[in-house]
N, C-alpha and C positions, 0 to 999 in steps of 0.2 A: 504493500500500500504506500509506504514511504517513497519507494522508487517511482511509482506512478505519479505521485505528487511532485517529485523533483523534475520529472520529464515535462509535466504540464507547466511548471514554472519556467523551464528553459524555453519551451515553445512560446510562452507569453512574452519573454524577453526578446526572442528572435522576431516576433511579429511587429514590434514597434518600428514605425517609420515616421519620417517627417510628415506633417499635416499636408494633405493634398494641396498643391499649388504653392507650397512654401518650401524653399530650398536652403540647404546649408551652404555657407561660404567656406570653402576648404582651403588649406594652405597653398595648394597649387593655383588658386585664384588670386592670392594676395598680390603678386606683382601687377596684375591688371588693375586692382583696386588702388594700389599705390600710385600707379601711373595716372589714372583718372583723377585722383585727388590732387596730385601735384599740378596737373594741367589746370584744374578748376581753381586752385589757389593762385596760380600765376595770372590767370585771366581776371580773377576778382581783384587782384592788386592792380593790374594794368588798367582796368575799366572803372575802378573805384566802387566795387560792390562790397558791402559790409555784411558780416554773418548775422543771421537771425535764426532762431530755432523755436517755433511755437510748439506747444505740447502735442503729444500724439493723440490725446483725447480732447474732443471739443463737444459742445452741445450739438446734438444732431440737427437742431433747427438751423444752425449756421449754414449747413450744407443744403438743407431744404430750401432756404431762401436764396442762396447764391447760385448753386449748381443747377437748381430747377427741380421742382417736384416731379416733372415728367422725364427727367434725364435718367439714363440707365444707371448712373452712379447712385442716385438717390433711390430709385425704384427697385433695383436688383442687386447692387454691388456693395452697399455700405454694411460694415459690421457694427451693429448697434447693441447697446446694453443698458439696462435700467438699474440705477443705483438703489441702495437701501433707502435713500431719501426721496426716491421717485423721479430723479432726473434722468432724461433719456440722453445718453452720450453716444458718440460714434468714434471709432478709430479713423484717423484721417484718411480719406480716399484721395486727397490731393492737398497741395500746400496753399494755393492762392487764397481761399477764404480765411484760413487761420492767420496768414500774414496780414491780410487786409484788416482783420479784427484787431490784431496787435498794433497796427499802424494807428487805428482810431483810439484804442484803449489807452495807449501810452502817449497820446498827443504828439505823434511824430510829424504831424502837419506843421508844427511850430518850428521844426528844424529846417535847415537849408533844403530847398526843393530843387529837383526831385530827390527822393531817397532811393538809392540803389541797394537792393537787399538780396542776399544769397542764402539759400537753405539747402541742406543735403541730409536726407534721412529716410526712414521707412514709411512706406505707403501701403495701405491695405484695401483690396477690392475683391469682393466675393464674385469673381467672374469665372467663366469656364477656362481652366488651364489649357494652354496650347502654345505653339511656337510664338515666342515674344510676349506672352501674357502669363503672369503669375498672380497669386493672391496676396503675396507679400513681396514687395520689391523696393529698391532704393531709387530715389529720384533726386536729381540736381535741379534746383528751381531758382530762377533769376527773375526779380521783379523790379520795375522802375515805377515808383509811386509819387504822385504829386506833380507840382509844376504846371506845365501847359501841355495840351494835347498836340504835341509837335511830332510830325512824321519822322523827325530825326531819331526819336527814341524807339519807334517801331523798327527802324532800320538798324539801330545799334543792337537791340536784342537779337535780331536775326544775325548780325555780324558776329556777336559773341558766340552764338550757337555754331556758326560756320567755323569760327576759330577753334572751338572745342573739338569739332570733328577733325579739323586739320591737325591739331595738336596730338590727336590719337592716331594719326596716319590713316584715317578713314577717307579715302580719296574719292573725288567725283560724286559727291552726294547730289541727289536731286532735290531742289527746293521748290515746293509748290506754294503758291500765294493766291489769296483772294481777299476781297473786302465784302463784309456782310452788312455794310451800311449802318444806319443809326435809327433813332426813334422817328425821324422824319421820313426816311425813304423805305425802311424795311417793312412797315405795315402793308404798303401797296404790293410789294413783292410777295409777301406771305399770301395775300388774297389770290394772286395769279398762280402761285404754287398750289394752293388748295384747289383751285378750279382745275388745274392740269391733273392732279392726282385723283380728284373725285371722278374724273372721266375714265380712270383706269383702276378704280378701287378694287375691282374683283381680282386684279393681279397682284395686289399688295399682301404682304405678310400680316399676321394678326396685330403685331405691335404697330405697324405703320397705319393700319386702319384707325387706330386710336390717335396716332400722332397728327393725322390730318387736321383735327380740330384743336388738339391740345398743344402741339408744338410742330408746325409744318416744316420748319427748317431741318428738324431731325430726320425728315424723310430722305434728305440728301446724304445722310450719314449711315444709312442702313447697309449692311453687307450681305443681306439675303440675295441670292442670284436674281430672282424676279424683280426685286426693288432696284438692284444695281443696274439692270437693263433699262428700267423705266427712267432713271435719272439722266441717262444719256441725252434724252430729248426734253428734259425739264427746262423751264425758262431760266435764263441767266440773270443773276442779280447785278452783274456789271452793267447791264443796260438800264437798270432802274435806280442807280445811285444818285442822290441829290448832288448839287454842285460842290458842297463842302466835302462830302465823302469822296467824290470823284477827284477833287484837287488833293485831298490828303493822300489817297492811294497813289496818285501820280507822283507825288513828292517822295513817298516811300520807294517807289521804283527808281526814281532819279538818284536817290542816295545809294541804293544798291548798285546802280550802274556806275556811280562815282568810284566805288571801291571794287568794282568788277566781280561782284558775286552774281553768278548766273541764276536764273529762276524761270519757272514755268507758271503761267496763269492758269488757275483751275477754278472756274466759276461754280463748281459743285462742292468745293471745300467749305465746310461750315464748322468743324470741330463738334465735340459732343456735349458741351456745357452751355447753359443758357446765358451766362454773363458776358460773353464776347460781343464786341461791336467793332465795326470797321475791320482792320487788318487781322487776318488769320493766316497761319503758315504751318507747314510740315516739311521736315527733311526725311528723305529715304536713302538708304544705302543703294549703291548701284549693283546690278547683276542679281544673282539668285537671292542675295541677302535682303532684297527689297521686301520679300515675303514676311520678314520679321515684323514689319510694320514701321510706323514713324519712329525714328531714332532721336528726334528732337522736334518740338512743336510748341505753339503758343499763339499769342495774339493780344489785341488791345481790349480793355474792359473798363471803360470810363464810367459805367453806371453801377458797378458792383458795390462801391462804398455806400451809395445811396440806399441800397436794399438792406443794409445792416445798420442804418441809423445815422450815417454821415451825410456829407454833401457830395454832389457829383465831383469826382476826383479823377483826373487823367491818370491812367495806369496802363502798363503793358508788361507782359511777361513771357517767359519761355521755360520749358522743362525738358529734361532728357532722362530716360531710364538707364541706370548704370548697368543692369543685367543685359539689356538689349545692346548697349555699347560693347560690352565684353563679348557677347555672342557674335557681333559683327567683326570685332578685332580677331577673335579666334578663327572665324571662317575665312578671313582675308589674310590670316597668318601674320598679323602685325603685332608681334610679340613686344612687350615693353622692353625698352633698353635705356632706362635712366629717367630721372625726373626732369620735368620742364625747367628751364632756367627762369629765374625771377629777377626783378629789379628792386633794389632797396626802396621801400615806400617813402622814406624821407627825401630821396633825391628825385624830386618831381619838377616838371615845368607846367605852365598853364598856357593853353592855346585859346586865343580870342579872335573873333571876326569883327569886321567893320562893314557890314552890308550883306544882303541876301546872296549875292554871287559868291562872295568870299566864304560865306557860311558853308556852302556845299563843298568848296575846295578844302575847307578845314576838315570836313568829315573824312576825306581820303587822306589828308596829311596826317591826321591822327593815326590812321592805320599804318602809314609808311614809317612814322617815328616809332611806334610800338614794335614793329617788325625789326627795327634796328636797336632794340633794347632800351629805348627812352621811355621812362614812366611819365606819361603826359595826361593831364586832366583838363576839363573844360566845363563851360556852362553855355554852350552854343545856343540854347533855346532862348536866352535873354538877348533882346535886340540891341540894347545899349551897350557900347563898348565899356563905358564907365561902370555899369552894373556887373558886367562880366569880371572886370578887374577887381571889384569889391569882393567877389567870391574868392579870387586868388589871394587877396589880402587876408580874409578871414581864415583861409586854410593855411596861412603862413608860408606860401610858396614864393620863392625869391626871384624866379625868372618867368617872364611872360613872353609869349610869341604872339605877335599881332599881324593879322593878314587882312589887307584891304584890297580894293580893286587895283590900285597902283602897283602893289606888290605882286598881284597875280600876273599883270602884264610884264613886269620886270623879272618874274620868276625868283623873287626874293621873299624873305620874311623878316619883319622887324623883331629883333631880340632885345628886350628891355630888362635891365636889372631893376627890380621893384624896390630895392633898398636905396640905391644911389640915384635912380631915375635915368641913368645913362643908357642909351640905346643905339643900335646900329642895324643896318640892313645886311642880312647874310643870304647869299645864294642858296637856294633850296638844296642843290646837290652837295653843299658843304655843311648843311644845317646839323645833321646828326653828329658829325665829328666835332663841330663847334660846341654843341650842347654837352657832349661827353667831357670835353675839356673844361668847360665852365663848372659842371656839376662835380667833377673830380677835385676842383680847386676849392669847393665850399666846405 
């Protein structure tokens, strides 16, 4: 009898496995994690993102209000629990609502705007485990909150995500872009979408029959074969954008052209959450690895703060799943070979523009300088040169780069010592070397 009991105990031990959809991080994976973390740290330093980490548990109502009652995240994927005190909590299914809540709760709108914030931690979604999808995964999340709704920030988030993939040697990703409009132009598009899908209602899956009335944009996000086929002929939102949204999207594309990041327009791209407005984007790996799904994605969400008790607050963000990145790195055999180089945070310069034309050139100049190891910060969304330089002064930066129309034509940049006030024009092709010499002398 004792032997039988011992065998049953052995069998019980042998049967234990990780919970379905949740995976162990093994020692063999650690070099990939270290590489990703080092690239993220370097990018955060270069672009000025500060670390934030909201709790893994939030009130479930936070996600109901922001992600949308009809979204898959809320309806099907949240892990919820009821406390002894009767509160309904949820394990975070995404970062953005928690970061937005922290921004409001801690009065971060009173700090210099925008606030660039970085989070990296566990996310939980009760979805069907498959290639590229797990129930527990790690997410890198970048958010730019506050300030003005400037297309510059949409492009910057996309640029950071592009740099993340480049830093991990994930080459030739496909960037898909769309604008889903705003409160002015989106209602008309929703009506046209509803009319189109009602004419084909018999061919829709059960979920999409509900979405026609509850959330018609989500019809474009369905992956069921019949629904996928229908969306090929659905109306395009790009034809329905109001003038403000159209101009905003045009500027995003111009900034991406300025830094030579290729993209594809996809008028069916909507993302799966209700809070998005205007720009949405997704990056995919090239080749067979594209089936893993989006390896980086995000968009603008100017209305989210309002839904949780704040004012309309310009905001844009992007996220990437670490496990998906590792899967692509393994598939493409891009083994880690050392940490990314970083630039000391105290050795920074400030780039300012004097006019709309120079603002766009500044966007590409930022990229050129960072690629050469120069830690450069900016406040390009401020129109006044004086207001921009006030930011440099508050941050204790000693060197300012000033670019106006005259400098664009002469292919120079004014380098000003903010302590002495002495300045000189430096040719762009000698700028990085000149700045390294000045920074080394400080």
